[in-house]
One Martini backbone bead per residue (centre of mass of N, CA, C, O) as a GRO file, in nm:
protein
  183
    1UNK     BB    1  11.689  10.428  14.798
    2UNK     BB    2  11.610  10.283  14.513
    3UNK     BB    3  11.737  10.156  14.241
    4UNK     BB    4  11.706  10.134  13.919
    5UNK     BB    5  11.702   9.953  13.661
    6UNK     BB    6  11.860   9.880  13.403
    7UNK     BB    7  11.741   9.862  13.089
    8UNK     BB    8  11.854   9.571  13.023
    9UNK     BB    9  11.748   9.426  13.281
   10UNK     BB   10  11.447   9.507  13.245
   11UNK     BB   11  11.418   9.365  12.966
   12UNK     BB   12  11.490   9.083  13.071
   13UNK     BB   13  11.278   9.062  13.285
   14UNK     BB   14  11.032   9.107  13.106
   15UNK     BB   15  11.084   8.865  12.913
   16UNK     BB   16  11.067   8.644  13.130
   17UNK     BB   17  10.793   8.702  13.235
   18UNK     BB   18  10.642   8.672  12.954
   19UNK     BB   19  10.721   8.387  12.895
   20UNK     BB   20  10.570   8.271  13.159
   21UNK     BB   21  10.283   8.475  13.132
   22UNK     BB   22  10.136   8.476  12.850
   23UNK     BB   23   9.927   8.264  12.771
   24UNK     BB   24   9.871   8.116  12.511
   25UNK     BB   25   9.625   8.029  12.357
   26UNK     BB   26   9.431   7.788  12.155
   27UNK     BB   27   9.402   7.918  11.911
   28UNK     BB   28   9.592   8.040  11.650
   29UNK     BB   29   9.891   7.843  11.614
   30UNK     BB   30  10.007   7.884  11.308
   31UNK     BB   31  10.038   8.196  11.208
   32UNK     BB   32   9.779   8.233  11.046
   33UNK     BB   33   9.549   8.379  10.865
   34UNK     BB   34   9.239   8.384  10.823
   35UNK     BB   35   9.019   8.336  10.617
   36UNK     BB   36   8.856   8.636  10.527
   37UNK     BB   37   9.042   8.829  10.644
   38UNK     BB   38   9.143   9.150  10.593
   39UNK     BB   39   9.459   9.090  10.639
   40UNK     BB   40   9.472   8.917  10.390
   41UNK     BB   41   9.800   8.884  10.261
   42UNK     BB   42  10.081   8.863  10.093
   43UNK     BB   43  10.392   8.754  10.237
   44UNK     BB   44  10.719   8.774  10.235
   45UNK     BB   45  10.908   8.495  10.261
   46UNK     BB   46  11.123   8.301  10.280
   47UNK     BB   47  11.289   8.100  10.135
   48UNK     BB   48  11.334   7.742  10.094
   49UNK     BB   49  11.571   7.696  10.289
   50UNK     BB   50  11.796   7.530  10.437
   51UNK     BB   51  11.881   7.471  10.728
   52UNK     BB   52  12.126   7.293  10.869
   53UNK     BB   53  11.976   6.991  10.833
   54UNK     BB   54  11.790   6.965  10.557
   55UNK     BB   55  11.472   6.929  10.649
   56UNK     BB   56  11.378   7.227  10.714
   57UNK     BB   57  11.264   7.519  10.648
   58UNK     BB   58  11.340   7.797  10.789
   59UNK     BB   59  11.049   7.919  10.843
   60UNK     BB   60  10.928   7.659  10.999
   61UNK     BB   61  11.120   7.702  11.265
   62UNK     BB   62  10.946   7.924  11.340
   63UNK     BB   63  10.738   8.047  11.540
   64UNK     BB   64  10.409   8.136  11.512
   65UNK     BB   65  10.433   8.427  11.659
   66UNK     BB   66  10.657   8.531  11.464
   67UNK     BB   67  10.514   8.493  11.196
   68UNK     BB   68  10.264   8.667  11.263
   69UNK     BB   69  10.426   8.936  11.303
   70UNK     BB   70  10.577   8.948  11.023
   71UNK     BB   71  10.317   8.954  10.861
   72UNK     BB   72  10.209   9.217  10.979
   73UNK     BB   73  10.454   9.382  10.896
   74UNK     BB   74  10.439   9.336  10.597
   75UNK     BB   75  10.160   9.464  10.552
   76UNK     BB   76  10.239   9.756  10.651
   77UNK     BB   77  10.445   9.804  10.425
   78UNK     BB   78  10.253   9.756  10.189
   79UNK     BB   79  10.055  10.002  10.313
   80UNK     BB   80  10.214  10.233  10.430
   81UNK     BB   81  10.198  10.216  10.762
   82UNK     BB   82  10.328  10.458  10.962
   83UNK     BB   83  10.185  10.423  11.242
   84UNK     BB   84  10.251  10.123  11.280
   85UNK     BB   85  10.566  10.129  11.243
   86UNK     BB   86  10.608  10.331  11.477
   87UNK     BB   87  10.470  10.154  11.705
   88UNK     BB   88  10.709   9.915  11.729
   89UNK     BB   89  10.859  10.031  11.969
   90UNK     BB   90  11.013  10.001  12.224
   91UNK     BB   91  10.971  10.186  12.495
   92UNK     BB   92  11.271  10.266  12.567
   93UNK     BB   93  11.360  10.335  12.285
   94UNK     BB   94  11.138  10.552  12.218
   95UNK     BB   95  11.208  10.744  12.452
   96UNK     BB   96  11.527  10.775  12.375
   97UNK     BB   97  11.476  10.860  12.051
   98UNK     BB   98  11.223  10.992  11.912
   99UNK     BB   99  11.233  11.296  12.021
  100UNK     BB  100  11.526  11.350  11.847
  101UNK     BB  101  11.372  11.256  11.576
  102UNK     BB  102  11.276  11.194  11.285
  103UNK     BB  103  11.088  10.965  11.137
  104UNK     BB  104  11.301  10.859  10.932
  105UNK     BB  105  11.529  10.813  11.140
  106UNK     BB  106  11.378  10.632  11.335
  107UNK     BB  107  11.310  10.405  11.130
  108UNK     BB  108  11.602  10.329  11.069
  109UNK     BB  109  11.674  10.240  11.369
  110UNK     BB  110  11.440  10.036  11.407
  111UNK     BB  111  11.504   9.869  11.121
  112UNK     BB  112  11.814   9.872  11.062
  113UNK     BB  113  11.924  10.050  10.831
  114UNK     BB  114  12.208  10.031  10.697
  115UNK     BB  115  12.424  10.131  10.939
  116UNK     BB  116  12.218  10.012  11.164
  117UNK     BB  117  12.294   9.704  11.121
  118UNK     BB  118  12.515   9.763  11.287
  119UNK     BB  119  12.645   9.786  11.600
  120UNK     BB  120  12.862  10.038  11.519
  121UNK     BB  121  12.845  10.310  11.397
  122UNK     BB  122  12.981  10.563  11.270
  123UNK     BB  123  12.974  10.889  11.389
  124UNK     BB  124  13.031  11.028  11.090
  125UNK     BB  125  12.827  10.909  10.947
  126UNK     BB  126  12.586  10.869  10.718
  127UNK     BB  127  12.262  10.852  10.791
  128UNK     BB  128  11.976  10.692  10.775
  129UNK     BB  129  11.653  10.682  10.587
  130UNK     BB  130  11.297  10.609  10.611
  131UNK     BB  131  11.043  10.591  10.352
  132UNK     BB  132  10.743  10.450  10.350
  133UNK     BB  133  10.638  10.565  10.063
  134UNK     BB  134  10.870  10.365   9.912
  135UNK     BB  135  10.758  10.110  10.033
  136UNK     BB  136  10.635   9.788   9.902
  137UNK     BB  137  10.805   9.591  10.097
  138UNK     BB  138  10.904   9.268  10.243
  139UNK     BB  139  11.200   9.045  10.274
  140UNK     BB  140  11.281   8.746  10.426
  141UNK     BB  141  11.612   8.578  10.466
  142UNK     BB  142  11.672   8.566  10.788
  143UNK     BB  143  11.745   8.388  11.111
  144UNK     BB  144  11.794   8.442  11.485
  145UNK     BB  145  11.855   8.325  11.806
  146UNK     BB  146  11.894   8.538  12.109
  147UNK     BB  147  11.761   8.415  12.323
  148UNK     BB  148  11.459   8.593  12.330
  149UNK     BB  149  11.560   8.685  12.075
  150UNK     BB  150  11.490   8.801  11.731
  151UNK     BB  151  11.670   8.789  11.423
  152UNK     BB  152  11.586   8.969  11.126
  153UNK     BB  153  11.649   8.942  10.799
  154UNK     BB  154  11.632   9.192  10.517
  155UNK     BB  155  11.418   9.354  10.257
  156UNK     BB  156  11.347   9.664  10.142
  157UNK     BB  157  11.103   9.746   9.890
  158UNK     BB  158  11.171   9.927   9.616
  159UNK     BB  159  11.171  10.056   9.298
  160UNK     BB  160  11.513  10.076   9.308
  161UNK     BB  161  11.548   9.880   9.570
  162UNK     BB  162  11.735   9.709   9.832
  163UNK     BB  163  11.705   9.724  10.182
  164UNK     BB  164  11.859   9.655  10.442
  165UNK     BB  165  11.770   9.472  10.736
  166UNK     BB  166  11.697   9.464  11.110
  167UNK     BB  167  11.495   9.265  11.327
  168UNK     BB  168  11.434   9.316  11.679
  169UNK     BB  169  11.264   9.062  11.884
  170UNK     BB  170  11.011   8.938  12.114
  171UNK     BB  171  10.793   8.670  12.056
  172UNK     BB  172  10.698   8.608  12.375
  173UNK     BB  173  10.526   8.847  12.367
  174UNK     BB  174  10.222   8.951  12.351
  175UNK     BB  175  10.352   9.235  12.240
  176UNK     BB  176  10.557   9.288  12.019
  177UNK     BB  177  10.878   9.468  12.014
  178UNK     BB  178  11.115   9.677  11.887
  179UNK     BB  179  11.481   9.684  11.875
  180UNK     BB  180  11.673   9.928  11.811
  181UNK     BB  181  11.926  10.136  11.705
  182UNK     BB  182  12.155  10.322  11.860
  183UNK     BB  183  12.314  10.622  11.787
   0.00000   0.00000   0.00000
């Protein structure tokens, strides 16, 4: 009997297959939402800071697919669309984490807020909770590519504070999904 692939190997294999087979069509390649579209709403994008070479702003160097996904995500935070925000978890992450935590704890792990933004939060630390009803929007501050994955840093905006977050996803997949921080 064959042994199943470990989760990390399966995710890497899926990412490689999707990158080669995604076949993004010639449609809207700019990453912008067409004018007149009901989804058209201003999304906070990173300030126009120079990326290492001083020639192009940081945001403009990101792929159009990644910008489109992050714009959709920003609109969901602004609408306080809990169902959409919960549905963004990568399948294996969702299966391993979501059944064991309430929605607010799961969202904190998914969007890596507070201590979940670190690679290994201390086991005895007070864990974060994310309440979508308190979020007014998101601003993206920085990003970096690590293999097929994109790590986007930002702040979730509430009436009282800015909560740091880290969103990790593969923008090359036909339907990007977020890989949260395991507890």
